Structure formats: structure tokens, C-alpha cells
One Martini backbone bead per residue (centre of mass of N, CA, C, O) as a GRO file, in nm:
protein
  397
    1UNK     BB    1   0.096   0.037   0.024
    2UNK     BB    2   0.038   0.364  -0.055
    3UNK     BB    3   0.059   0.678   0.018
    4UNK     BB    4  -0.192   0.912   0.072
    5UNK     BB    5  -0.264   1.217   0.021
    6UNK     BB    6  -0.393   1.495   0.113
    7UNK     BB    7  -0.660   1.641   0.008
    8UNK     BB    8  -0.770   1.910  -0.192
    9UNK     BB    9  -1.021   2.110  -0.149
   10UNK     BB   10  -1.285   2.242  -0.273
   11UNK     BB   11  -1.425   2.556  -0.309
   12UNK     BB   12  -1.654   2.767  -0.210
   13UNK     BB   13  -1.824   3.066  -0.312
   14UNK     BB   14  -2.068   3.114  -0.152
   15UNK     BB   15  -2.216   3.385  -0.156
   16UNK     BB   16  -2.367   3.410  -0.474
   17UNK     BB   17  -2.347   3.137  -0.643
   18UNK     BB   18  -2.595   3.160  -0.827
   19UNK     BB   19  -2.481   3.388  -1.003
   20UNK     BB   20  -2.223   3.243  -1.093
   21UNK     BB   21  -2.366   3.006  -1.252
   22UNK     BB   22  -2.449   3.210  -1.492
   23UNK     BB   23  -2.117   3.225  -1.515
   24UNK     BB   24  -1.878   3.025  -1.635
   25UNK     BB   25  -1.636   3.208  -1.676
   26UNK     BB   26  -1.632   3.338  -1.395
   27UNK     BB   27  -1.617   3.076  -1.235
   28UNK     BB   28  -1.347   2.977  -1.347
   29UNK     BB   29  -1.179   3.219  -1.256
   30UNK     BB   30  -1.245   3.198  -0.957
   31UNK     BB   31  -1.145   2.908  -0.915
   32UNK     BB   32  -0.858   2.959  -0.989
   33UNK     BB   33  -0.797   3.173  -0.776
   34UNK     BB   34  -0.897   3.014  -0.529
   35UNK     BB   35  -0.714   2.771  -0.565
   36UNK     BB   36  -0.445   2.920  -0.537
   37UNK     BB   37  -0.491   3.046  -0.261
   38UNK     BB   38  -0.558   2.786  -0.106
   39UNK     BB   39  -0.286   2.641  -0.160
   40UNK     BB   40  -0.114   2.841  -0.011
   41UNK     BB   41  -0.260   2.800   0.268
   42UNK     BB   42  -0.246   2.457   0.262
   43UNK     BB   43   0.047   2.352   0.217
   44UNK     BB   44   0.134   2.276   0.515
   45UNK     BB   45  -0.121   2.037   0.513
   46UNK     BB   46  -0.147   1.857   0.255
   47UNK     BB   47   0.131   1.711   0.335
   48UNK     BB   48   0.394   1.547   0.415
   49UNK     BB   49   0.708   1.704   0.519
   50UNK     BB   50   1.053   1.687   0.457
   51UNK     BB   51   1.364   1.758   0.505
   52UNK     BB   52   1.631   1.786   0.315
   53UNK     BB   53   1.896   1.552   0.252
   54UNK     BB   54   2.137   1.321   0.189
   55UNK     BB   55   1.911   1.089   0.222
   56UNK     BB   56   1.648   1.182   0.059
   57UNK     BB   57   1.473   1.473   0.060
   58UNK     BB   58   1.241   1.714   0.071
   59UNK     BB   59   1.208   2.056   0.086
   60UNK     BB   60   1.010   2.263   0.264
   61UNK     BB   61   1.111   2.537   0.163
   62UNK     BB   62   1.081   2.478  -0.143
   63UNK     BB   63   0.781   2.417  -0.143
   64UNK     BB   64   0.688   2.690  -0.032
   65UNK     BB   65   0.802   2.852  -0.267
   66UNK     BB   66   0.640   2.724  -0.489
   67UNK     BB   67   0.356   2.794  -0.385
   68UNK     BB   68   0.402   3.103  -0.385
   69UNK     BB   69   0.486   3.119  -0.711
   70UNK     BB   70   0.265   2.983  -0.893
   71UNK     BB   71   0.061   3.200  -0.980
   72UNK     BB   72   0.265   3.374  -1.143
   73UNK     BB   73   0.376   3.151  -1.327
   74UNK     BB   74   0.107   3.069  -1.459
   75UNK     BB   75   0.042   3.342  -1.580
   76UNK     BB   76   0.302   3.377  -1.752
   77UNK     BB   77   0.233   3.080  -1.907
   78UNK     BB   78  -0.071   3.012  -1.944
   79UNK     BB   79  -0.148   2.802  -1.701
   80UNK     BB   80  -0.427   2.670  -1.542
   81UNK     BB   81  -0.295   2.369  -1.468
   82UNK     BB   82  -0.145   2.190  -1.179
   83UNK     BB   83   0.043   1.890  -1.087
   84UNK     BB   84   0.204   1.746  -0.786
   85UNK     BB   85   0.443   1.475  -0.718
   86UNK     BB   86   0.621   1.340  -0.442
   87UNK     BB   87   0.903   1.120  -0.386
   88UNK     BB   88   1.018   0.923  -0.092
   89UNK     BB   89   1.120   0.644   0.049
   90UNK     BB   90   0.885   0.474  -0.110
   91UNK     BB   91   0.688   0.739  -0.114
   92UNK     BB   92   0.450   0.958  -0.081
   93UNK     BB   93   0.523   1.302   0.041
   94UNK     BB   94   0.380   1.498  -0.182
   95UNK     BB   95   0.097   1.718  -0.276
   96UNK     BB   96  -0.038   1.925  -0.555
   97UNK     BB   97  -0.274   2.180  -0.657
   98UNK     BB   98  -0.329   2.405  -0.947
   99UNK     BB   99  -0.601   2.545  -1.028
  100UNK     BB  100  -0.760   2.441  -1.336
  101UNK     BB  101  -0.905   2.229  -1.577
  102UNK     BB  102  -1.133   2.427  -1.757
  103UNK     BB  103  -1.428   2.366  -1.584
  104UNK     BB  104  -1.387   2.488  -1.274
  105UNK     BB  105  -1.201   2.280  -1.153
  106UNK     BB  106  -1.001   2.177  -0.914
  107UNK     BB  107  -0.684   2.081  -0.886
  108UNK     BB  108  -0.545   1.757  -0.834
  109UNK     BB  109  -0.379   1.453  -0.794
  110UNK     BB  110  -0.652   1.314  -0.943
  111UNK     BB  111  -0.627   1.449  -1.196
  112UNK     BB  112  -0.681   1.407  -1.538
  113UNK     BB  113  -0.431   1.367  -1.790
  114UNK     BB  114  -0.252   1.415  -2.054
  115UNK     BB  115   0.083   1.239  -2.104
  116UNK     BB  116   0.170   1.097  -2.351
  117UNK     BB  117   0.507   1.007  -2.346
  118UNK     BB  118   0.469   0.876  -2.060
  119UNK     BB  119   0.387   0.601  -2.198
  120UNK     BB  120   0.662   0.475  -2.273
  121UNK     BB  121   0.755   0.364  -1.993
  122UNK     BB  122   0.503   0.190  -1.954
  123UNK     BB  123   0.540   0.014  -2.203
  124UNK     BB  124   0.822  -0.090  -2.132
  125UNK     BB  125   0.729  -0.240  -1.879
  126UNK     BB  126   0.532  -0.426  -2.018
  127UNK     BB  127   0.741  -0.566  -2.197
  128UNK     BB  128   0.908  -0.680  -1.969
  129UNK     BB  129   0.685  -0.858  -1.844
  130UNK     BB  130   0.627  -1.026  -2.099
  131UNK     BB  131   0.915  -1.135  -2.136
  132UNK     BB  132   0.924  -1.287  -1.868
  133UNK     BB  133   0.666  -1.466  -1.908
  134UNK     BB  134   0.755  -1.562  -2.232
  135UNK     BB  135   1.060  -1.565  -2.303
  136UNK     BB  136   1.149  -1.292  -2.428
  137UNK     BB  137   1.394  -1.142  -2.608
  138UNK     BB  138   1.502  -0.812  -2.599
  139UNK     BB  139   1.795  -0.859  -2.777
  140UNK     BB  140   1.625  -0.987  -3.003
  141UNK     BB  141   1.465  -1.037  -3.267
  142UNK     BB  142   1.125  -1.010  -3.344
  143UNK     BB  143   1.102  -1.286  -3.491
  144UNK     BB  144   1.085  -1.445  -3.217
  145UNK     BB  145   0.781  -1.345  -3.170
  146UNK     BB  146   0.634  -1.324  -3.494
  147UNK     BB  147   0.807  -1.358  -3.720
  148UNK     BB  148   0.933  -1.267  -4.034
  149UNK     BB  149   0.623  -1.251  -4.190
  150UNK     BB  150   0.497  -1.032  -4.050
  151UNK     BB  151   0.274  -0.748  -4.087
  152UNK     BB  152   0.400  -0.536  -3.874
  153UNK     BB  153   0.670  -0.560  -4.057
  154UNK     BB  154   0.942  -0.572  -4.211
  155UNK     BB  155   1.152  -0.835  -4.242
  156UNK     BB  156   1.419  -0.686  -4.194
  157UNK     BB  157   1.342  -0.569  -3.923
  158UNK     BB  158   1.265  -0.835  -3.773
  159UNK     BB  159   1.563  -0.964  -3.824
  160UNK     BB  160   1.731  -0.696  -3.672
  161UNK     BB  161   1.517  -0.603  -3.448
  162UNK     BB  162   1.466  -0.504  -3.125
  163UNK     BB  163   1.304  -0.404  -2.850
  164UNK     BB  164   1.540  -0.237  -2.738
  165UNK     BB  165   1.579  -0.063  -2.988
  166UNK     BB  166   1.295   0.070  -2.980
  167UNK     BB  167   1.302   0.180  -2.679
  168UNK     BB  168   1.596   0.342  -2.754
  169UNK     BB  169   1.601   0.471  -3.044
  170UNK     BB  170   1.798   0.242  -3.241
  171UNK     BB  171   1.652   0.123  -3.526
  172UNK     BB  172   1.609   0.334  -3.788
  173UNK     BB  173   1.344   0.467  -3.730
  174UNK     BB  174   1.109   0.683  -3.910
  175UNK     BB  175   0.922   0.983  -3.989
  176UNK     BB  176   0.787   1.092  -4.296
  177UNK     BB  177   0.606   1.370  -4.338
  178UNK     BB  178   0.600   1.420  -4.644
  179UNK     BB  179   0.518   1.101  -4.701
  180UNK     BB  180   0.356   0.965  -4.473
  181UNK     BB  181   0.592   0.763  -4.346
  182UNK     BB  182   0.774   0.491  -4.267
  183UNK     BB  183   1.130   0.465  -4.205
  184UNK     BB  184   1.396   0.231  -4.292
  185UNK     BB  185   1.743   0.249  -4.171
  186UNK     BB  186   1.994   0.029  -4.135
  187UNK     BB  187   2.242   0.235  -4.112
  188UNK     BB  188   2.108   0.373  -3.836
  189UNK     BB  189   2.168   0.161  -3.656
  190UNK     BB  190   2.244   0.247  -3.306
  191UNK     BB  191   2.150   0.517  -3.342
  192UNK     BB  192   2.002   0.804  -3.229
  193UNK     BB  193   1.631   0.827  -3.283
  194UNK     BB  194   1.349   0.961  -3.239
  195UNK     BB  195   1.065   0.708  -3.222
  196UNK     BB  196   0.733   0.658  -3.233
  197UNK     BB  197   0.720   0.439  -3.455
  198UNK     BB  198   0.864   0.217  -3.292
  199UNK     BB  199   0.634   0.184  -3.084
  200UNK     BB  200   0.422   0.098  -3.291
  201UNK     BB  201   0.560  -0.163  -3.381
  202UNK     BB  202   0.575  -0.295  -3.099
  203UNK     BB  203   0.278  -0.295  -3.042
  204UNK     BB  204   0.197  -0.482  -3.280
  205UNK     BB  205   0.373  -0.719  -3.192
  206UNK     BB  206   0.242  -0.769  -2.917
  207UNK     BB  207  -0.048  -0.809  -3.019
  208UNK     BB  208   0.018  -1.046  -3.211
  209UNK     BB  209   0.154  -1.241  -2.994
  210UNK     BB  210  -0.114  -1.231  -2.786
  211UNK     BB  211  -0.413  -1.129  -2.890
  212UNK     BB  212  -0.396  -0.839  -2.761
  213UNK     BB  213  -0.441  -0.540  -2.644
  214UNK     BB  214  -0.292  -0.286  -2.497
  215UNK     BB  215  -0.510  -0.228  -2.284
  216UNK     BB  216  -0.540  -0.517  -2.183
  217UNK     BB  217  -0.245  -0.561  -2.097
  218UNK     BB  218  -0.213  -0.318  -1.906
  219UNK     BB  219  -0.443  -0.395  -1.714
  220UNK     BB  220  -0.340  -0.679  -1.632
  221UNK     BB  221  -0.016  -0.596  -1.559
  222UNK     BB  222  -0.076  -0.293  -1.419
  223UNK     BB  223  -0.335  -0.132  -1.345
  224UNK     BB  224  -0.471  -0.350  -1.163
  225UNK     BB  225  -0.224  -0.438  -0.991
  226UNK     BB  226  -0.172  -0.108  -0.897
  227UNK     BB  227  -0.428   0.074  -0.888
  228UNK     BB  228  -0.458   0.242  -1.180
  229UNK     BB  229  -0.749   0.389  -1.243
  230UNK     BB  230  -0.666   0.643  -1.441
  231UNK     BB  231  -0.515   0.458  -1.631
  232UNK     BB  232  -0.494   0.506  -2.001
  233UNK     BB  233  -0.481   0.441  -2.358
  234UNK     BB  234  -0.826   0.448  -2.357
  235UNK     BB  235  -1.014   0.681  -2.277
  236UNK     BB  236  -1.364   0.692  -2.224
  237UNK     BB  237  -1.392   0.963  -2.016
  238UNK     BB  238  -1.310   1.307  -2.061
  239UNK     BB  239  -1.510   1.492  -1.898
  240UNK     BB  240  -1.324   1.507  -1.609
  241UNK     BB  241  -1.089   1.624  -1.744
  242UNK     BB  242  -0.848   1.794  -1.846
  243UNK     BB  243  -0.796   2.092  -2.030
  244UNK     BB  244  -0.656   2.210  -2.298
  245UNK     BB  245  -0.401   2.470  -2.381
  246UNK     BB  246  -0.275   2.716  -2.536
  247UNK     BB  247  -0.037   2.974  -2.554
  248UNK     BB  248  -0.287   3.186  -2.482
  249UNK     BB  249  -0.510   3.007  -2.298
  250UNK     BB  250  -0.687   2.847  -2.481
  251UNK     BB  251  -0.917   2.626  -2.531
  252UNK     BB  252  -0.932   2.295  -2.639
  253UNK     BB  253  -1.031   2.048  -2.801
  254UNK     BB  254  -1.109   1.742  -2.755
  255UNK     BB  255  -0.963   1.413  -2.734
  256UNK     BB  256  -1.063   1.121  -2.919
  257UNK     BB  257  -0.957   0.810  -2.886
  258UNK     BB  258  -0.977   0.532  -3.113
  259UNK     BB  259  -0.678   0.439  -3.035
  260UNK     BB  260  -0.418   0.297  -2.909
  261UNK     BB  261  -0.101   0.462  -2.797
  262UNK     BB  262   0.205   0.413  -2.664
  263UNK     BB  263   0.325   0.724  -2.731
  264UNK     BB  264   0.030   0.929  -2.675
  265UNK     BB  265  -0.260   0.821  -2.511
  266UNK     BB  266  -0.202   0.867  -2.224
  267UNK     BB  267  -0.374   0.864  -1.911
  268UNK     BB  268  -0.337   1.054  -1.592
  269UNK     BB  269  -0.252   1.084  -1.283
  270UNK     BB  270  -0.008   1.182  -1.072
  271UNK     BB  271  -0.046   0.964  -0.857
  272UNK     BB  272  -0.034   0.716  -1.046
  273UNK     BB  273   0.245   0.779  -1.166
  274UNK     BB  274   0.393   0.760  -0.897
  275UNK     BB  275   0.325   0.461  -0.854
  276UNK     BB  276   0.485   0.371  -1.097
  277UNK     BB  277   0.760   0.461  -0.996
  278UNK     BB  278   0.751   0.268  -0.747
  279UNK     BB  279   0.747   0.011  -0.921
  280UNK     BB  280   1.022   0.035  -1.053
  281UNK     BB  281   1.114   0.135  -0.744
  282UNK     BB  282   1.006   0.109  -0.429
  283UNK     BB  283   1.267   0.295  -0.309
  284UNK     BB  284   1.416   0.464  -0.500
  285UNK     BB  285   1.675   0.253  -0.546
  286UNK     BB  286   1.975   0.089  -0.631
  287UNK     BB  287   1.909  -0.170  -0.436
  288UNK     BB  288   1.645  -0.188  -0.622
  289UNK     BB  289   1.589  -0.452  -0.861
  290UNK     BB  290   1.622  -0.610  -1.153
  291UNK     BB  291   1.709  -0.831  -1.350
  292UNK     BB  292   1.976  -0.728  -1.564
  293UNK     BB  293   2.127  -0.512  -1.438
  294UNK     BB  294   2.322  -0.284  -1.329
  295UNK     BB  295   2.625  -0.211  -1.137
  296UNK     BB  296   2.673  -0.046  -0.838
  297UNK     BB  297   2.760   0.065  -0.529
  298UNK     BB  298   2.445   0.008  -0.424
  299UNK     BB  299   2.400  -0.209  -0.648
  300UNK     BB  300   2.138  -0.307  -0.826
  301UNK     BB  301   2.011  -0.196  -1.118
  302UNK     BB  302   1.780  -0.119  -1.305
  303UNK     BB  303   1.745  -0.165  -1.642
  304UNK     BB  304   1.654   0.131  -1.711
  305UNK     BB  305   1.969   0.234  -1.645
  306UNK     BB  306   2.069   0.126  -1.913
  307UNK     BB  307   2.274   0.235  -2.152
  308UNK     BB  308   2.195   0.216  -2.517
  309UNK     BB  309   2.215   0.534  -2.597
  310UNK     BB  310   2.355   0.810  -2.726
  311UNK     BB  311   2.255   1.156  -2.727
  312UNK     BB  312   2.435   1.372  -2.525
  313UNK     BB  313   2.748   1.420  -2.422
  314UNK     BB  314   2.751   1.713  -2.308
  315UNK     BB  315   2.488   1.644  -2.113
  316UNK     BB  316   2.474   1.335  -2.032
  317UNK     BB  317   2.293   1.169  -2.248
  318UNK     BB  318   2.064   0.892  -2.256
  319UNK     BB  319   1.923   0.559  -2.340
  320UNK     BB  320   1.675   0.332  -2.255
  321UNK     BB  321   1.399   0.158  -2.138
  322UNK     BB  322   1.201   0.437  -2.212
  323UNK     BB  323   1.433   0.611  -2.087
  324UNK     BB  324   1.585   0.883  -1.999
  325UNK     BB  325   1.939   0.975  -1.928
  326UNK     BB  326   2.115   1.113  -1.652
  327UNK     BB  327   2.435   1.122  -1.600
  328UNK     BB  328   2.690   1.071  -1.396
  329UNK     BB  329   2.966   1.263  -1.403
  330UNK     BB  330   3.150   1.060  -1.219
  331UNK     BB  331   3.039   0.750  -1.257
  332UNK     BB  332   2.928   0.632  -0.960
  333UNK     BB  333   2.629   0.657  -1.027
  334UNK     BB  334   2.322   0.655  -1.108
  335UNK     BB  335   2.098   0.745  -1.307
  336UNK     BB  336   1.861   0.969  -1.427
  337UNK     BB  337   1.526   0.931  -1.481
  338UNK     BB  338   1.338   1.050  -1.776
  339UNK     BB  339   1.036   1.232  -1.887
  340UNK     BB  340   0.807   1.347  -2.137
  341UNK     BB  341   0.510   1.537  -2.240
  342UNK     BB  342   0.342   1.610  -2.579
  343UNK     BB  343   0.044   1.761  -2.625
  344UNK     BB  344  -0.205   1.939  -2.713
  345UNK     BB  345  -0.225   2.128  -2.410
  346UNK     BB  346   0.008   1.918  -2.298
  347UNK     BB  347   0.241   1.895  -2.020
  348UNK     BB  348   0.510   1.673  -1.901
  349UNK     BB  349   0.681   1.521  -1.601
  350UNK     BB  350   0.946   1.279  -1.512
  351UNK     BB  351   1.139   1.162  -1.215
  352UNK     BB  352   1.436   0.953  -1.122
  353UNK     BB  353   1.646   0.952  -0.831
  354UNK     BB  354   1.840   0.691  -0.732
  355UNK     BB  355   2.064   0.815  -0.556
  356UNK     BB  356   1.845   0.987  -0.356
  357UNK     BB  357   1.542   0.881  -0.361
  358UNK     BB  358   1.381   1.046  -0.596
  359UNK     BB  359   1.059   1.190  -0.709
  360UNK     BB  360   0.858   1.317  -0.997
  361UNK     BB  361   0.538   1.481  -1.088
  362UNK     BB  362   0.427   1.681  -1.378
  363UNK     BB  363   0.115   1.838  -1.466
  364UNK     BB  364  -0.028   2.001  -1.761
  365UNK     BB  365  -0.275   2.246  -1.938
  366UNK     BB  366  -0.025   2.374  -2.123
  367UNK     BB  367   0.194   2.478  -2.382
  368UNK     BB  368   0.395   2.612  -2.146
  369UNK     BB  369   0.474   2.377  -1.947
  370UNK     BB  370   0.785   2.325  -1.978
  371UNK     BB  371   0.876   2.600  -1.874
  372UNK     BB  372   0.744   2.572  -1.600
  373UNK     BB  373   0.881   2.307  -1.511
  374UNK     BB  374   1.173   2.401  -1.504
  375UNK     BB  375   1.127   2.605  -1.270
  376UNK     BB  376   1.016   2.403  -1.062
  377UNK     BB  377   1.264   2.218  -1.041
  378UNK     BB  378   1.462   2.443  -0.952
  379UNK     BB  379   1.316   2.484  -0.680
  380UNK     BB  380   1.300   2.186  -0.561
  381UNK     BB  381   1.604   2.141  -0.676
  382UNK     BB  382   1.943   2.178  -0.596
  383UNK     BB  383   1.999   2.016  -0.839
  384UNK     BB  384   2.123   2.016  -1.137
  385UNK     BB  385   1.977   1.990  -1.488
  386UNK     BB  386   2.094   1.938  -1.805
  387UNK     BB  387   1.836   1.825  -1.951
  388UNK     BB  388   1.714   2.124  -2.007
  389UNK     BB  389   1.912   2.147  -2.272
  390UNK     BB  390   1.736   1.983  -2.438
  391UNK     BB  391   1.578   2.031  -2.737
  392UNK     BB  392   1.301   1.870  -2.680
  393UNK     BB  393   1.230   2.085  -2.436
  394UNK     BB  394   1.241   2.313  -2.697
  395UNK     BB  395   1.029   2.325  -2.957
  396UNK     BB  396   1.030   2.668  -3.007
  397UNK     BB  397   1.347   2.742  -3.065
   0.00000   0.00000   0.00000
């Protein structure tokens, strides 16, 4: 059982609320402002907070500063709603919600957002579990899973490309936007090239090999097992979910996913995604891992921390099974695993620092969300993160 944070209650508008109900726009604006003010006032009691030290805890002072600065930062970036969950020592240690969903509801840690590419690490974990269950080799060609003549991909790709290649974006697959098709370049294999198309190929291979859909497999092996009730690759009812907003702060039309997509369609609350982080390593510690991992000074690391492809040597970035990796500059400790999500109107970020035993999840419903998230992480964490220099975290530069 994971610790559930104390929920932040929605505030009543009090006297005159009948008049406010006649103006949805005014009600939404008031709820946003009220929610932000309330969260500033309630931050000290929202959930237990410990002062951070070398043992790996989050700083109460830094959290208080974040809560104080969030209203101004959200206004500056035109982001209506944000939710944050922090984990430490193998449990959720703090959570907070800021602003509104877009429909006048106050955001909490249970609010469901589109998390886009944060689905890639979830899918990677699902593939790991299936490989363990069915004795599928992650490092051998997919033809071992589905046969060389399967319609899921060209035979040359199936004969030469492994699941690990696809999860680490080193398969040689890319999407040609001009031609509107997936391109396989065997000569590019081994080098890193971000490829959502590769996740699509692996999804089709997994579905073909099991005879089940992605959503069915994820629910059976992850969502139901871990009580991740909000998490879905094919959300059925987006009615109560956060609404995405463009860079000017205008609400965007809702997206109704007609089919599950391992790389982009995941929806989740921040609290459930934090529980997924704890599943990756229950103590968020290098001493707790799965078989087949790398070994550091603290013990065996989970295999997700094994660098499979170099991404940016200057920034110390690599890629593993589903996760981007920020390498320890001294080479003595385990990498920090991270990923981001970017769908229209939604930006998100998750990080696991195995060396210090810390993790965080931040979900936003605004197109300026990644800029907001970078500043939030800088407030929360005294350690600098070169990963924010990575070009993919600055899509509009």
C-alpha cells in the first residue's frame, strides 16, 4: 500500500454562488483564483513534508517557495492547471494541485491529464513484464516473437531489430512527414533517433504475439495490478479530465482517442503516475532492482538505468528501456531517469533520481507547460539538471 496524500478540497464560492453559476466563464476564473489562493494557504498541511538532506528527502522550504510562486508563474506561462506529486523513501511524500482543469474544477493530485509520451516508459515496463512471462528475449530480433513474415513490419526490420532497439530509439526507424510514412534505414541502426514510430511497431508486434490489445495487456499486467484506476491508453470518458490550452491560454477541443497508442495516448493522474514510479523501484533506490540490471556501488540497478544509446554527450544524456537518462558526471552513481510528455494543450514531466531516492511527477494543461516545469524543478531541487538543455524540451526554440 502506498501512502495517499491528504486531498486538497475544492472551495465553495459562498454567498452569491447562484449568480456565479449563471456565468460559467466568471465561475471558472474565480475557481482558478480561489484554487491558487487556497493552495497557498493549505500547502503547509496538504501532505507530510520532510526537510531534505543527503539521505534523500524533499526540502520543506523549497516546497513552500514553490507554492508561493506558482500563481505568478502560471499566469506568466498561461497555464491554467498544474499538479505535482513528490516521492521519497519509497512513498508519496507530498502532493499539490494548482489552478483549474479548464471546466471550473480545482486541480488535485487525482485530476486526470493527457500525459502523452509519459506512456512510453509505461509501455516499456509492460514489454519487460511480458518478456519475463513469455521468455521473449528483449535483445534479440522481433522475428523471435512474431516470425519473420509477420505483417506488423518489413521482414528485414523484424530479422534485425530487437525490442530493446525500439524502446531505446536506436532502430533506424523514423517518420517521414513529407511522405507521410515510416522509413526504415538499416544503416542508421545503433545510433539514437527519437522515434514514436518505433513504439508503434513494437505495439503491433506485442498485440500480434499475444492476441490482445495494448489496453487489455496494460490493464491486466499493470493498471489493475497496481490499482492505477485513472491510467489508460484508451480513456473512455474524458468528460471529467483536464482540458488542454494553447499558448495564449485558450481552451482546445477535446481529443477522443479512437485507438490506443503506446507513444501518445496515455492519460493518468499525477498520483497514479507516481505510483508507477514506485513500481519501477519500490524504494526509488539503486539497491532495489530487477534482474539483468547494471551494478553500481549501491547494488544492482534496475535495467531501465542501463544506457543503450548515447543521445548528447555534452549534456551527459543517454537512453535506456523507455527512459531518457541523465548520467552521473562522476560515473560513480546510477543515472537519473526522466521523460516528458507533449500533446496539444498538455505538457508533463517525470523524474526518478535513484542516487538520492527521489522522484517527481508534474502534469500541466497548457502549451507553455514545459517552460513552467523547468522553473518548478529548479525551485524544488537544489541539484542542477543539464537535461533541461536538451533540444526536445524546447520545441519552439
